[in-house]
C-alpha positions in Angstrom: -1.5 -16.4 114.4 2.0 -15.9 112.8 5.1 -18.0 113.7 8.3 -16.5 113.9 11.6 -18.0 112.9 15.1 -17.5 113.3 17.1 -17.4 110.0 21.3 -17.8 109.9 23.5 -16.4 110.1 22.0 -13.4 111.6 19.3 -14.6 113.5 17.2 -11.7 112.6 13.4 -12.8 113.2 11.1 -13.2 110.4 7.4 -13.4 109.8 6.9 -16.8 107.0 2.8 -18.0 108.2 0.6 -14.5 107.4 -2.6 -15.2 106.5 -4.1 -14.2 103.3 -2.1 -16.7 101.1 -3.8 -18.3 98.4 -4.1 -21.9 98.7 -1.7 -24.9 97.2 -2.2 -25.2 93.3 0.2 -28.0 93.2 -2.4 -30.7 92.3 -3.0 -31.6 88.7 -5.3 -34.2 86.9 -3.2 -33.8 84.2 -1.5 -36.7 82.4 2.1 -37.3 84.0 5.0 -38.6 82.0 7.9 -40.6 84.5 10.9 -39.2 83.3 14.5 -40.4 84.1 14.9 -37.8 86.8 11.4 -38.5 88.5 12.3 -42.3 88.3 15.6 -41.4 90.3 13.4 -39.4 92.8 10.9 -42.6 93.3 13.8 -45.0 93.3 16.8 -43.5 95.6 15.8 -39.6 96.9 12.5 -40.3 98.2 13.0 -43.1 100.2 16.1 -41.0 102.1 13.1 -38.6 102.0 10.7 -40.6 103.5 13.1 -41.8 106.8 13.6 -38.0 107.0 9.8 -36.9 107.5 8.7 -40.3 109.5 11.1 -40.0 111.7 9.9 -36.5 113.1 13.5 -34.8 112.6 13.0 -32.4 109.7 10.0 -31.4 111.8 12.5 -31.1 114.9 14.4 -29.0 112.8 12.1 -26.9 112.0 10.8 -26.6 115.9 14.7 -25.6 116.7 14.6 -22.5 114.2 11.2 -21.3 116.0 11.8 -18.3 118.0 9.6 -19.2 120.9 10.9 -15.7 122.9 8.9 -13.5 120.1 6.5 -15.5 119.6 5.4 -16.0 123.6 5.9 -11.6 123.4 3.1 -11.7 120.5 0.6 -13.9 122.2 0.9 -11.3 125.3 0.5 -8.5 123.6 -2.4 -10.0 121.3 -3.9 -11.3 124.3 -4.0 -8.3 126.4 -3.3 -10.6 129.9 -3.8 -9.1 133.0 -0.1 -9.8 134.0 3.2 -10.6 132.1 4.0 -14.0 131.0 6.8 -15.3 133.6 10.2 -17.5 132.4 8.1 -20.3 133.6 5.5 -20.3 131.1 7.8 -20.3 128.3 7.7 -24.2 128.7 4.0 -24.4 128.0 3.8 -22.4 125.3 6.4 -24.6 123.6 4.8 -26.8 123.9 1.9 -25.9 122.2 3.7 -23.7 119.9 5.3 -27.2 119.1 1.5 -28.9 118.6 0.9 -26.4 116.2 3.7 -26.3 114.5 3.3 -30.0 113.5 -0.7 -29.8 112.8 -0.1 -27.0 110.6 3.0 -27.7 108.5 2.9 -31.5 108.5 -0.4 -33.1 109.4 -2.4 -30.8 107.0 0.6 -30.3 104.4 -0.9 -32.1 100.8 0.1 -35.6 100.3 3.9 -36.5 100.2 4.7 -32.9 99.5 7.5 -32.6 102.3 9.0 -36.0 101.1 8.5 -35.0 97.4 10.2 -31.4 98.3 13.6 -33.2 100.4 13.9 -35.5 97.2 13.8 -32.9 94.7 17.0 -31.0 97.1 18.6 -34.3 97.4 18.9 -34.5 93.7 20.2 -31.4 93.6 22.9 -31.7 96.4 23.6 -35.7 96.3 24.7 -38.2 94.0 22.7 -41.5 93.7 25.5 -43.6 95.3 25.7 -40.9 98.4 22.1 -41.2 99.0 22.0 -45.1 98.9 24.8 -44.9 101.5 22.7 -42.4 103.7 19.6 -44.7 103.4 22.0 -47.1 104.6 23.6 -45.6 107.4 20.8 -43.1 108.0 20.3 -44.3 111.8 24.0 -43.6 112.8 24.0 -40.9 110.9 21.6 -39.0 112.8 23.4 -39.6 116.1 26.0 -36.9 115.0 25.7 -33.2 114.8 28.5 -33.0 112.0 27.1 -35.8 110.1 26.3 -35.1 106.2 22.6 -35.9 106.6 22.5 -33.5 109.9 23.9 -30.6 107.3 21.5 -31.4 104.9 18.9 -31.6 107.4 20.1 -27.9 108.6 20.6 -26.6 105.3 17.1 -27.3 103.9 15.4 -25.6 106.7 17.8 -22.6 105.8 17.4 -22.3 101.9 14.3 -24.0 101.1 11.8 -24.0 103.9 10.6 -19.8 103.8 9.7 -20.0 100.4 7.6 -23.7 101.0 6.2 -22.9 104.4 3.5 -20.5 103.0 1.9 -23.0 100.9 1.3 -25.3 103.7 0.1 -22.8 106.1 -2.2 -21.7 103.4 -3.8 -24.8 103.7 -4.9 -24.1 107.8 -6.1 -20.7 109.5 -6.9 -19.9 113.2 -10.2 -18.8 114.9 -11.0 -17.4 118.3 -14.6 -18.8 120.0 -16.2 -15.7 121.1 -19.8 -17.4 122.5 -20.9 -20.8 125.0 -22.5 -22.4 122.1 -20.0 -25.2 122.2 -19.1 -25.8 125.9 -17.7 -28.1 127.1 -15.9 -29.1 123.9 -14.8 -25.0 123.5 -14.8 -22.2 125.8 -14.8 -18.3 125.4 -11.2 -17.4 124.6 -10.3 -21.0 122.8 -7.6 -20.5 120.0 -8.3 -22.9 117.6 -6.6 -24.0 114.4 -9.3 -24.7 111.1 -8.2 -27.1 108.6 -8.9 -25.2 105.5 -8.4 -28.1 103.2 -10.4 -31.0 105.0 -13.2 -30.6 102.7 -11.8 -30.5 99.4 -12.4 -33.9 98.2 -14.8 -35.2 100.2 -17.8 -33.8 102.7 -18.1 -33.0 106.3 -18.4 -36.4 108.0 -20.9 -36.7 111.0 -19.4 -35.8 114.4 -16.5 -33.2 113.0 -17.0 -29.6 114.5 -17.0 -27.4 111.4 -16.4 -23.7 110.8 -19.0 -22.1 108.4 -20.6 -19.3 107.7 -24.7 -18.6 106.8 -25.0 -16.0 103.4 -27.0 -13.7 105.3 -25.0 -12.7 108.2 -22.3 -11.7 106.4 -18.8 -11.7 107.5 -20.1 -13.7 110.9 -18.8 -17.1 111.2 -19.7 -19.8 113.2 -18.5 -23.2 114.6 -20.9 -25.9 115.2 -20.9 -30.1 115.1 -22.5 -31.9 112.1 -25.3 -34.0 112.7 -27.1 -34.5 110.2 -25.9 -35.4 106.2 -27.4 -35.1 103.0 -30.4 -37.8 103.1 -30.5 -38.0 106.8 -33.6 -38.3 108.4 -33.3 -35.9 111.7 -35.8 -35.9 114.6 -35.6 -34.3 118.2 -37.8 -35.1 120.8 -37.5 -33.9 124.1 -33.8 -33.1 123.4 -33.3 -36.6 122.6 -32.0 -36.6 119.1 -32.3 -39.5 116.4 -30.9 -39.8 113.0 -32.2 -42.0 110.6 -34.8 -43.5 113.6 -31.8 -44.3 115.6 -30.9 -42.5 119.2 -27.5 -40.8 118.7 -25.2 -41.2 121.4 -23.9 -37.4 122.3 -21.0 -37.9 125.1 -19.9 -34.2 124.0 -23.1 -32.5 124.4 -24.3 -30.4 127.7 -28.0 -29.7 128.3 -28.7 -26.8 130.8 -32.3 -27.1 130.8 -35.6 -29.0 131.5 -36.8 -29.9 127.7 -39.5 -27.4 126.6 -43.3 -28.5 125.6 -43.6 -30.2 121.9 -44.1 -27.3 119.3 -40.9 -25.6 120.5 -38.0 -25.7 117.9 -34.9 -26.2 120.5 -36.0 -29.4 121.7 -38.5 -30.8 119.1 -38.0 -30.9 115.6 -38.9 -32.8 112.8 -38.8 -35.5 111.5 -37.2 -34.0 108.5 -34.8 -35.1 105.8 -31.5 -32.9 105.6 -31.5 -31.7 101.4 -28.8 -32.5 99.0 -25.2 -31.1 99.7 -26.4 -29.8 103.1 -25.7 -30.3 106.7 -27.6 -30.0 110.1 -25.8 -29.0 112.5 -25.9 -28.3 116.4 -24.2 -27.0 119.2 -22.9 -28.8 121.9 -23.8 -26.2 124.6 -27.7 -27.6 123.0 -29.8 -24.9 124.9 -27.7 -22.0 124.5 -26.6 -23.0 120.4 -28.2 -20.6 117.4 -27.8 -23.3 114.9 -30.0 -25.7 112.3 -33.0 -25.8 114.6 -33.6 -22.1 114.1 -31.8 -21.4 111.0 -31.9 -24.5 109.0 -28.9 -26.9 107.1 -25.8 -25.3 105.9 -24.8 -25.6 102.4 -21.5 -27.3 101.8 -20.3 -23.8 100.2 -20.5 -22.2 103.2 -18.4 -24.7 105.4 -14.7 -23.2 105.9 -13.0 -25.9 107.1 -12.4 -28.4 109.8 -11.7 -27.2 113.4 -9.1 -29.9 114.7 -6.6 -28.4 117.7 -6.8 -25.7 120.3 -3.3 -24.1 120.8 -4.2 -21.1 123.0 -6.9 -20.1 125.2 -7.4 -16.9 127.4 -10.4 -16.7 130.2 -12.3 -13.2 129.1 -12.9 -12.5 133.1 -9.3 -12.7 134.7 -7.4 -12.1 131.4 -5.2 -15.0 132.3 -4.1 -18.5 130.1 -6.3 -21.2 130.8 -3.1 -23.5 130.4 -4.8 -27.2 131.0 -6.5 -26.4 127.0 -3.6 -25.9 125.1 -2.2 -28.4 122.6 -5.3 -30.0 122.6 -7.0 -32.2 119.3 -10.7 -31.4 118.9 -12.9 -34.4 119.4 
């Protein structure tokens, strides 16, 4: 998915969030010496940046720069819709687009990413006294379009945002669901956002939905739910799943067929222990999924990210948008 933004002063639409940009490499474990400038950032400018980020006013400023017409036309072309979008559809697309921006650019950003860059911007723009005054007067400042706080925000979005967006965008990707393995959680034609940075520091947790690939299916990617963690003991008997000896409650599961006889791996597995550094994954549409019951546990190195959000959906038979599925977090 591409996001289009308008740049002042000529309002030309540009594409800032193209796929294929490398992951952010701004993290380091090397010792850091706190300089006088860093102390100023922490003591004065960072609290001001914190107010901007926590109030969602920076996020709203990004939304205000979005080219919604261009984005809507792009969705229309890419989705091969049966009929053109109507003007009344744009508001629904706008809500989903805004939700996607929030997830991809803010929720999935590195910790303190926006606060750090805002604070750096303030150090080159404001004096310490000015920053202190803006902190005290922040709530009154945001009410007036011509206030210093509003001008600072608009200038940051215009001057700094184009260079920062690709850094954050690289932490996520979009993926289209093509099969029925995850019904009812996902329908074919759902377009989802994947958090590529979800497992950089830790492994998946039970219940999370992941995008991954098998080494023997080069280029082919799967979406399933994590059921078993390394060391877990998994058993399936007559479609009933147990983890470490306890029946797992699965409100997300759909069964479409009667249990098969013992010995059939679809409905009878184990008991087995999940090997180190691997995960046992299953589809929510249990009788229609090719998953760890047939292909075995997946290695952590095969996991590409966590599926977190549905931003667009098109019915494959009618080629019409499924408006009710837009802007939905994944559970």
